[in-house]
RODO-2510 file (C-alpha; in nm, 4 decimals, decimal comma):
residues 473
     n   res          X          Y          Z
     1     m    13,0185     5,3413     3,3001
     2     r    13,1518     4,9929     3,3523
     3     s    13,1544     4,7503     3,0603
     4     a    12,9159     4,4643     3,0020
     5     a    13,2033     4,2292     3,0800
     6     a    13,2153     4,3750     3,4314
     7     l    12,8461     4,3035     3,4635
     8     a    12,9105     3,9453     3,3519
     9     r    13,1682     3,9019     3,6245
    10     a    12,9107     4,0323     3,8755
    11     v    12,6650     3,7749     3,7492
    12     a    12,9194     3,5024     3,8078
    13     r    12,9658     3,6084     4,1692
    14     g    12,5951     3,6331     4,2431
    15     s    12,2754     3,5527     4,0580
    16     l    12,0124     3,7604     3,8881
    17     s    11,6395     3,7372     3,9200
    18     a    11,5817     3,8780     3,5739
    19     r    11,7116     3,8775     3,2152
    20     y    11,9344     4,1551     3,0795
    21     n    12,0593     4,2540     2,7374
    22     i    12,3098     4,5346     2,7884
    23     g    12,5857     4,6450     2,5541
    24     g    12,5137     4,3593     2,3136
    25     c    12,5690     4,0881     2,5789
    26     r    12,2830     3,8757     2,7070
    27     f    12,2669     3,7303     3,0590
    28     n    12,0205     3,4787     3,1972
    29     s    11,9956     3,3604     3,5538
    30     q    11,7376     3,2722     3,8124
    31     a    11,7940     3,4162     4,1573
    32     p    11,5392     3,3736     4,4343
    33     a    11,3631     3,6930     4,5285
    34     p    11,4636     3,8391     4,8641
    35     s    11,2712     3,6634     5,1363
    36     g    11,0458     3,8549     5,3708
    37     a    10,9643     4,2227     5,3711
    38     t    11,2442     4,4800     5,3707
    39     e    11,3573     4,6252     5,6970
    40     i    11,1836     4,9302     5,8312
    41     l    11,3882     5,2475     5,8010
    42     d    11,6279     5,2833     6,0893
    43     e    11,6006     5,6536     6,1599
    44     a    11,3000     5,7530     6,3697
    45     t    11,0643     6,0218     6,2457
    46     n    11,0972     6,3498     6,4348
    47     f    10,7350     6,3910     6,5450
    48     e    10,8199     6,6755     6,7812
    49     e    10,9494     6,8810     6,4916
    50     l    10,6494     6,7936     6,2764
    51     t    10,3726     6,8798     6,5237
    52     n    10,5007     7,1679     6,7344
    53     p    10,3196     7,5027     6,6860
    54     a    10,4896     7,7499     6,4558
    55     d    10,6927     8,0222     6,6276
    56     m    10,5283     8,3206     6,4561
    57     k    10,4824     8,6569     6,6235
    58     p    10,1347     8,8117     6,5931
    59     k    10,2639     9,0869     6,3652
    60     d    10,4244     8,8224     6,1417
    61     v    10,0937     8,6383     6,1159
    62     v     9,9128     8,9611     6,0221
    63     a    10,1809     9,0459     5,7652
    64     a    10,1476     8,6981     5,6126
    65     l     9,7682     8,7301     5,5964
    66     d     9,7993     9,0721     5,4311
    67     k     9,9541     8,8996     5,1299
    68     f     9,6266     8,7194     5,0623
    69     i     9,3466     8,9109     5,2378
    70     v     9,2691     9,2817     5,2104
    71     g     9,1641     9,4787     5,5178
    72     q     8,9923     9,3246     5,8218
    73     k     9,2771     9,4195     6,0578
    74     e     9,0728     9,3505     6,3708
    75     a     8,9934     8,9927     6,2672
    76     k     9,3539     8,9252     6,1669
    77     r     9,4818     9,0545     6,5007
    78     s     9,2382     8,8403     6,6998
    79     v     9,3338     8,5229     6,5145
    80     a     9,7055     8,6059     6,5372
    81     i     9,6799     8,6509     6,9147
    82     a     9,4915     8,3218     6,9493
    83     l     9,7716     8,1432     6,7630
    84     r    10,0431     8,3055     6,9702
    85     n     9,8618     8,2051     7,2892
    86     r     9,8863     7,8435     7,1759
    87     w    10,2616     7,8835     7,1385
    88     r    10,2788     8,0480     7,4837
    89     r    10,0686     7,7760     7,6435
    90     h    10,3265     7,5093     7,5589
    91     r    10,5918     7,7089     7,7440
    92     v    10,4150     7,7672     8,0749
    93     p    10,4798     7,5346     8,3734
    94     s    10,3188     7,1963     8,3188
    95     e    10,0827     7,2350     8,6170
    96     f     9,9147     7,5333     8,4445
    97     k     9,9187     7,4070     8,0871
    98     e     9,5950     7,2071     8,1073
    99     e     9,4171     7,4976     8,2773
   100     i     9,4687     7,7367     7,9853
   101     y     9,1933     7,7067     7,7252
   102     p     9,1688     7,8742     7,3844
   103     k     8,9566     8,1863     7,3501
   104     n     8,7096     8,0904     7,0798
   105     i     8,6163     8,3577     6,8265
   106     l     8,2879     8,4734     6,6718
   107     m     8,3342     8,6554     6,3391
   108     i     8,0424     8,8727     6,2320
   109     g     8,0209     9,0196     5,8859
   110     p     7,8559     8,9968     5,5426
   111     t     7,9399     8,7167     5,3032
   112     g     8,2538     8,7395     5,0930
   113     v     8,4595     8,9652     5,3221
   114     g     8,7160     8,7035     5,4295
   115     k     8,5812     8,5318     5,7429
   116     t     8,6572     8,1762     5,6354
   117     e     8,9638     8,2718     5,4318
   118     i     9,1342     8,4217     5,7365
   119     a     9,0983     8,0992     5,9355
   120     r     9,1994     7,8825     5,6384
   121     r     9,5125     8,0851     5,5679
   122     v     9,6113     8,0849     5,9347
   123     a     9,5814     7,7053     5,9510
   124     k     9,7960     7,6794     5,6385
   125     l    10,0584     7,9147     5,7829
   126     t    10,0913     7,7083     6,0992
   127     d    10,0430     7,3624     5,9417
   128     a     9,7555     7,2955     6,1804
   129     p     9,4704     7,0475     6,1194
   130     f     9,1820     7,2528     5,9819
   131     i     8,8241     7,1862     5,8755
   132     r     8,5350     7,4096     5,7813
   133     v     8,1817     7,2904     5,8474
   134     e     7,8482     7,4472     5,7675
   135     c     7,6182     7,4407     6,0674
   136     t     7,3122     7,4039     5,8443
   137     k     7,4231     7,0495     5,7516
   138     f     7,3827     6,9270     6,1079
   139     t     7,0649     6,8141     6,2774
   140     e     6,9690     6,7502     6,6357
   141     v     7,0408     6,3985     6,7624
   142     g     6,7491     6,1766     6,6649
   143     y     6,6819     6,3521     6,3332
   144     h     6,7938     6,2347     5,9912
   145     g     7,1245     6,4001     5,8977
   146     r     7,4779     6,4497     6,0269
   147     d     7,5366     6,4969     6,3971
   148     v     7,8001     6,7303     6,5373
   149     d     8,0295     6,4464     6,6511
   150     s     8,1300     6,4050     6,2866
   151     i     8,3244     6,7313     6,3284
   152     c     8,5798     6,5477     6,5429
   153     e     8,5876     6,2601     6,2944
   154     d     8,6690     6,4982     6,0079
   155     l     8,9255     6,6930     6,2103
   156     y     9,1081     6,3759     6,3159
   157     k     9,1206     6,2546     5,9561
   158     a     9,2580     6,5936     5,8533
   159     a     9,5273     6,5622     6,1229
   160     v     9,6250     6,2124     6,0050
   161     t     9,6473     6,3277     5,6434
   162     l     9,8488     6,6359     5,7392
   163     l    10,0961     6,4370     5,9494
   164     k    10,1396     6,1669     5,6852
   165     n    10,2153     6,4302     5,4219
   166     k    10,4777     6,5834     5,6504
   167     i    10,6340     6,2427     5,7116
   168     r    10,6429     6,1751     5,3383
   169     e    10,8218     6,5037     5,2762
   170     q    11,0677     6,4580     5,5648
   171     n    11,1647     6,1027     5,4646
   172     k    11,1479     6,1333     5,0864
   173     e    11,5228     6,1005     5,0259
   174     k    11,5690     5,8283     5,2870
   175     v    11,2901     5,6189     5,1331
   176     r    11,4368     5,6636     4,7864
   177     k    11,7723     5,5280     4,9036
   178     k    11,6089     5,2311     5,0764
   179     a    11,4046     5,1494     4,7664
   180     r    11,7241     5,1536     4,5614
   181     e    11,8802     4,8998     4,8000
   182     v    11,5745     4,6740     4,7716
   183     v    11,5903     4,6722     4,3917
   184     l    11,9649     4,6078     4,3941
   185     k    11,9112     4,3143     4,6285
   186     a    11,6415     4,1792     4,3972
   187     l    11,8865     4,2058     4,1088
   188     c    12,1916     4,0517     4,2758
   189     g    12,0541     3,8407     4,5572
   190     e    12,3131     3,8314     4,8343
   191     g    12,5992     3,8981     4,5935
   192     n    12,8056     4,2142     4,5489
   193     s    12,5808     4,4862     4,4067
   194     s    12,8486     4,7498     4,3498
   195     d    12,8871     4,6502     3,9833
   196     f    12,5183     4,7193     3,9206
   197     e    12,4909     5,0565     4,0923
   198     e    12,6191     5,2611     3,7984
   199     f    12,3898     5,0785     3,5565
   200     l    12,0911     5,1341     3,7865
   201     d    12,1650     5,5023     3,8458
   202     s    12,2246     5,5726     3,4766
   203     g    11,8898     5,4165     3,3772
   204     a    12,0483     5,1387     3,1715
   205     l    11,8392     4,8799     3,3556
   206     a    11,5112     5,0769     3,3546
   207     d    11,3320     4,8544     3,1012
   208     q    11,4645     4,5224     3,2307
   209     e    11,2492     4,2892     3,4375
   210     v    11,2919     4,2002     3,8025
   211     v    11,0920     3,9954     4,0532
   212     l    10,9818     4,1920     4,3577
   213     e    10,7952     4,0794     4,6684
   214     v    10,4878     4,2995     4,7145
   215     p    10,2414     4,2896     5,0085
   216     k     9,8871     4,1904     4,9206
   217     k     9,6136     4,4495     4,9670
   218     p     9,2796     4,2689     4,9984
   219     a     8,9700     4,4739     4,9299
   220     p     8,7285     4,5358     5,2194
   221     a     8,4105     4,3330     5,2334
   222     q     8,1024     4,5000     5,0944
   223     g     7,9074     4,6929     5,3557
   224     q     8,1880     4,6670     5,6136
   225     q     8,3051     4,9871     5,7754
   226     m     8,6573     5,0795     5,6662
   227     e     8,7712     5,1475     6,0223
   228     e     8,6543     4,8059     6,1402
   229     f     8,8214     4,6428     5,8414
   230     v     9,1535     4,8131     5,9182
   231     r     9,1354     4,7051     6,2827
   232     h     9,0689     4,3491     6,1658
   233     l     9,3708     4,3543     5,9372
   234     q     9,5961     4,4700     6,2193
   235     g     9,5621     4,1281     6,3782
   236     v     9,6171     3,9380     6,0536
   237     q     9,9671     3,8536     5,9383
   238     k    10,0416     4,0419     5,6186
   239     q    10,0846     3,8258     5,3115
   240     s    10,2952     3,9052     5,0103
   241     t    10,3235     3,7908     4,6536
   242     q    10,6049     3,7903     4,3989
   243     q    10,5422     4,0124     4,0984
   244     r    10,7447     4,0580     3,7840
   245     m    10,7926     4,4187     3,6708
   246     t    11,0466     4,6493     3,5112
   247     v    11,3229     4,8018     3,7211
   248     s    11,1738     5,1515     3,6839
   249     e    10,8392     5,0229     3,8136
   250     a    11,0134     4,8304     4,0912
   251     l    11,1802     5,1482     4,2164
   252     k    10,8427     5,3231     4,2422
   253     v    10,6720     5,0261     4,4065
   254     s    10,9561     4,9855     4,6554
   255     e    10,9323     5,3527     4,7501
   256     e    10,5594     5,3121     4,8142
   257     i    10,6152     4,9995     5,0251
   258     e    10,8888     5,1598     5,2367
   259     m    10,6825     5,4763     5,2835
   260     e    10,3809     5,2727     5,3948
   261     k    10,5960     5,1139     5,6633
   262     l    10,6623     5,4581     5,8057
   263     l    10,2951     5,5560     5,7866
   264     d    10,1542     5,2235     5,9060
   265     d    10,2590     5,2869     6,2631
   266     e    10,0675     5,3296     6,5863
   267     k    10,2988     5,6193     6,6696
   268     v    10,1643     5,8119     6,3691
   269     a     9,8075     5,7673     6,4941
   270     q     9,9044     5,8818     6,8434
   271     e    10,0824     6,1929     6,7180
   272     a     9,7955     6,2722     6,4816
   273     l     9,5568     6,2556     6,7760
   274     r     9,7787     6,4880     6,9790
   275     c     9,8054     6,7269     6,6857
   276     c     9,4267     6,7211     6,6444
   277     e     9,3588     6,7882     7,0118
   278     q     9,6278     7,0514     7,0712
   279     y     9,6406     7,2452     6,7438
   280     g     9,3154     7,1709     6,5600
   281     i     9,1114     7,4595     6,4157
   282     v     8,7400     7,4254     6,3376
   283     v     8,5431     7,6923     6,1526
   284     l     8,1703     7,6765     6,2270
   285     d     8,0352     7,8614     5,9251
   286     e     7,6806     7,9918     5,8846
   287     v     7,6241     7,9728     6,2584
   288     d     7,3590     8,2435     6,2251
   289     k     7,1449     8,0055     6,0178
   290     i     7,0799     7,7831     6,3203
   291     c     6,9692     8,0731     6,5407
   292     q     6,6045     8,1315     6,6205
   293     p     6,5002     8,4958     6,5644
   294     s     6,3799     8,6854     6,8675
   295     d     6,0337     8,7217     6,7097
   296     g     5,9826     8,3468     6,7613
   297     s     5,9784     8,2307     6,3979
   298     r     6,1719     7,9114     6,3281
   299     k     6,5102     7,9345     6,1564
   300     g     6,5551     7,5836     6,0204
   301     v     6,4672     7,2434     6,1623
   302     s     6,5929     7,1821     6,5163
   303     g     6,8326     7,4787     6,4947
   304     e     6,8323     7,5317     6,8693
   305     g     6,8919     7,1589     6,9182
   306     v     7,2034     7,1799     6,6999
   307     q     7,3286     7,4656     6,9170
   308     q     7,2758     7,2489     7,2245
   309     d     7,4727     6,9675     7,0594
   310     l     7,7550     7,2031     6,9603
   311     l     7,7828     7,3378     7,3127
   312     p     7,9761     7,0458     7,4720
   313     l     8,2169     7,0317     7,1754
   314     v     8,3006     7,4006     7,2036
   315     e     8,3100     7,3867     7,5829
   316     g     8,5298     7,0774     7,5929
   317     t     8,4329     6,7107     7,5919
   318     t     8,5561     6,3682     7,4790
   319     v     8,4165     6,2239     7,1563
   320     t     8,4673     5,8573     7,0657
   321     l     8,5094     5,8080     6,6921
   322     k     8,3981     5,5079     6,4868
   323     s     8,7551     5,3789     6,4863
   324     g     8,7561     5,3739     6,8686
   325     v     8,9845     5,6782     6,9020
   326     s     8,8789     5,9242     7,1743
   327     v     8,9263     6,2918     7,0869
   328     k     8,9279     6,5619     7,3557
   329     t     8,8043     6,8975     7,2311
   330     d     8,9194     7,1094     7,5267
   331     h     9,2039     7,2795     7,3386
   332     i     9,0654     7,2841     6,9850
   333     l     9,0180     7,6410     6,8589
   334     f     8,6644     7,7068     6,7341
   335     i     8,5984     8,0025     6,5064
   336     a     8,2279     8,0611     6,4453
   337     s     8,1212     8,2925     6,1663
   338     g     7,8024     8,4288     6,0204
   339     a     7,6485     8,7282     5,8448
   340     f     7,3816     8,7813     6,1153
   341     q     7,1587     8,9835     5,8823
   342     l     6,8224     8,8375     5,9894
   343     v     6,9253     8,7468     6,3431
   344     k     7,1573     8,8901     6,6062
   345     p     7,4405     8,7215     6,7973
   346     s     7,2224     8,7557     7,1057
   347     d     6,9719     8,5172     6,9412
   348     m     7,2136     8,2286     7,0024
   349     i     7,1537     8,0346     7,3191
   350     a     7,3288     8,2038     7,6106
   351     e     7,5577     7,9097     7,6851
   352     l     7,6963     7,9082     7,3290
   353     q     7,7464     8,2833     7,3361
   354     g     7,9549     8,2386     7,6493
   355     r     8,1780     7,9832     7,4754
   356     l     8,2577     8,2359     7,1994
   357     p     8,3975     8,5201     7,4128
   358     l     8,5856     8,7085     7,1395
   359     r     8,3622     8,8905     6,8917
   360     v     8,5077     9,0463     6,5805
   361     n     8,3112     9,2607     6,3345
   362     l     8,4289     9,2408     5,9750
   363     q     8,3543     9,5414     5,7585
   364     a     8,1784     9,5419     5,4215
   365     l     8,4123     9,5991     5,1279
   366     t     8,4510     9,9471     4,9782
   367     r     8,5554    10,0571     4,6274
   368     e     8,9110    10,0924     4,7492
   369     d     8,8996     9,7410     4,8955
   370     f     8,7857     9,5942     4,5650
   371     y     9,0689     9,7724     4,3842
   372     r     9,3217     9,6430     4,6359
   373     i     9,1831     9,2887     4,6050
   374     l     9,2461     9,3063     4,2308
   375     t     9,6020     9,4357     4,2645
   376     e     9,7651     9,3577     4,6019
   377     p     9,7232     8,9885     4,6973
   378     h     9,9955     8,7471     4,5934
   379     a     9,7744     8,5651     4,3415
   380     n     9,5043     8,8200     4,2576
   381     l     9,2459     8,7665     3,9859
   382     i     9,4241     8,9881     3,7331
   383     y     9,7533     8,8015     3,7811
   384     q     9,5808     8,4635     3,7574
   385     n     9,4227     8,5481     3,4226
   386     k     9,7471     8,6911     3,2876
   387     e     9,9252     8,3671     3,3681
   388     l     9,6464     8,1554     3,2199
   389     l     9,6599     8,3435     2,8886
   390     r    10,0395     8,3373     2,8898
   391     t    10,0139     7,9599     2,8348
   392     e     9,8562     8,0453     2,4973
   393     d    10,1420     8,2915     2,4237
   394     v     9,8975     8,5810     2,4701
   395     t    10,0021     8,8856     2,6731
   396     l     9,7213     9,0487     2,8713
   397     d     9,7671     9,4200     2,9489
   398     v     9,5059     9,5479     3,1955
   399     q     9,5143     9,9262     3,2318
   400     d     9,4788    10,0758     3,5770
   401     e     9,1626    10,2618     3,4733
   402     a     9,0092     9,9295     3,3715
   403     v     9,0903     9,7801     3,7128
   404     q     8,9308    10,0790     3,8848
   405     e     8,6207    10,0404     3,6680
   406     i     8,5899     9,6709     3,7583
   407     a     8,6118     9,7665     4,1264
   408     e     8,3454    10,0345     4,0788
   409     v     8,1068     9,7962     3,9009
   410     a     8,1531     9,5336     4,1733
   411     f     8,0778     9,7880     4,4438
   412     q     7,7659     9,9164     4,2653
   413     a     7,6396     9,5628     4,1963
   414     n     7,6730     9,4681     4,5625
   415     a     7,4961     9,7880     4,6690
   416     t     7,2031     9,7621     4,4270
   417     v     7,1310     9,3882     4,4015
   418     q     7,2758     9,1727     4,6774
   419     n     7,6010     9,2011     4,8658
   420     i     7,8084     8,8919     4,7937
   421     g     8,1389     9,0564     4,8791
   422     a     8,4584     8,9856     4,6878
   423     r     8,2940     8,6986     4,4989
   424     r     8,1303     8,9631     4,2793
   425     l     8,4708     9,0351     4,1258
   426     i     8,4923     8,6822     3,9864
   427     t     8,1659     8,7316     3,7948
   428     i     8,2728     9,0653     3,6482
   429     v     8,6280     8,9619     3,5540
   430     e     8,4989     8,6484     3,3831
   431     r     8,2426     8,8564     3,1907
   432     v     8,5114     9,0991     3,0737
   433     l     8,7544     8,8261     2,9648
   434     e     8,5045     8,5736     2,8281
   435     d     8,5564     8,6484     2,4548
   436     i     8,9310     8,6908     2,4977
   437     a     8,9653     8,3556     2,6745
   438     f     8,7547     8,1864     2,4043
   439     q     8,9582     8,3245     2,1136
   440     a     9,3015     8,3181     2,2812
   441     p     9,4353     8,0130     2,0869
   442     d     9,3918     8,2122     1,7634
   443     h     9,5884     8,5144     1,8891
   444     a     9,9209     8,3592     1,9900
   445     g    10,2024     8,6125     2,0048
   446     e     9,9660     8,9104     2,0426
   447     t     9,9133     9,1594     2,3225
   448     i     9,5533     9,2296     2,4244
   449     t     9,4783     9,5487     2,6168
   450     i     9,1858     9,5798     2,8573
   451     t     9,0613     9,9396     2,8757
   452     k     8,7951    10,1141     3,0811
   453     d     8,5685    10,1389     2,7745
   454     l     8,5999     9,7651     2,7109
   455     v     8,4982     9,6910     3,0712
   456     q     8,1930     9,9169     3,0422
   457     e     8,0955     9,7525     2,7129
   458     r     8,1219     9,4006     2,8558
   459     v     7,9219     9,4702     3,1730
   460     a     7,6571     9,6965     3,0176
   461     d     7,3948     9,4198     3,0123
   462     m     7,4733     9,3318     3,3704
   463     l     7,4172     9,6905     3,4867
   464     k     7,0830     9,7120     3,3018
   465     t     6,9702     9,3918     3,4711
   466     q     7,0653     9,5398     3,8045
   467     d     6,8638     9,8542     3,7377
   468     l     6,5546     9,6461     3,6525
   469     a     6,6016     9,4345     3,9629
   470     k     6,5540     9,7417     4,1824
   471     l     6,2048     9,7929     4,0354
   472     i     6,0788     9,4395     4,0987
   473     i     5,8274     9,4290     4,3859
***
């Protein structure tokens, strides 16, 4: 590292905006803070790379889903084909591209078998904007409650957030370098900053003070819509203020300012809209709850009206958001799902049935499925609890017979009380490990073994309750 004398010579050539005491030498100077905001990063963000659909073959998608979801091959294949068709659509001649629409999917199966998880994992694999909505939360236009247009609002926001996160990751190193230049300029003014670089990089200046120009962020007026407030600010010249802070804080603040310049761009909004319209995935959960049974009894308030409102979205329409952005839903993939225990898919209005041409039946989980759920997925429940207890220096040894017993109890509980699918495993595993988790801090360095007998002992009360439940009229 260069000596303090070298730093003194640098001070003589330029001027500092702060006070330093390094290596026993003290320097005082008053340099004006850099005028105006820093320049926007030169290199353009590669939006094409960020928003293009992932090049994954259907069998690769299924293999990736198998790491997290057990069984349900038919549903995985249908979703994988739908994703590949999106990739294919962007490679057909341009005159046909707009004529190819996604084949929306209707997943039918009991709760807890993986309907929503399949769609969520697929969206994560492909980095596509994804939202899940419960149809029961919507009401017909004119009633109190959310209307279906809010689906597009939520999906667009998800697309903006997704794209901004990608931009942050892509430009992380570039922003860090630019922030370093800003702080060096604040330290040296227009002078030679080379003598300060080693001190800055080594952390020798971390606790020293520097004056940095920071944009003001006025709070929105009470009761004013955020979107309207943002649009208002776009026409107002941004103001800034000089703030005194440590060099370590200045580096962080400068990174935030430079990153905001990348994100505060009309191009980002345009690409987010394109990403939303071309690659968005919407899961319409509990769609069976807005169906009217064939016997004529009502199934929720204005359920048929909600179906009528959903119809244009699924078919393809243009929705104008509160911010003034217009979202076309023609190429958004809709995946509807429901248990359909009290109603049938044919109880949906005919027009909505026609907009969900692909029907996939998901199977109820068997004993073998429960065992596989506990052992095969990448982050299964057994592995999660082992890792949690490892933080207490406790080793958890779960015997295979114990895992099989947990699977058996889950299967029997679903068969005798109510079928809640794989979620039943969470209840049973937590019951088995409750005392161990409570006392773990007192057993550091020990190995605790979970046996079949221990599982039976822990869930004995649960099984008795289940037996009584069968006798209740």
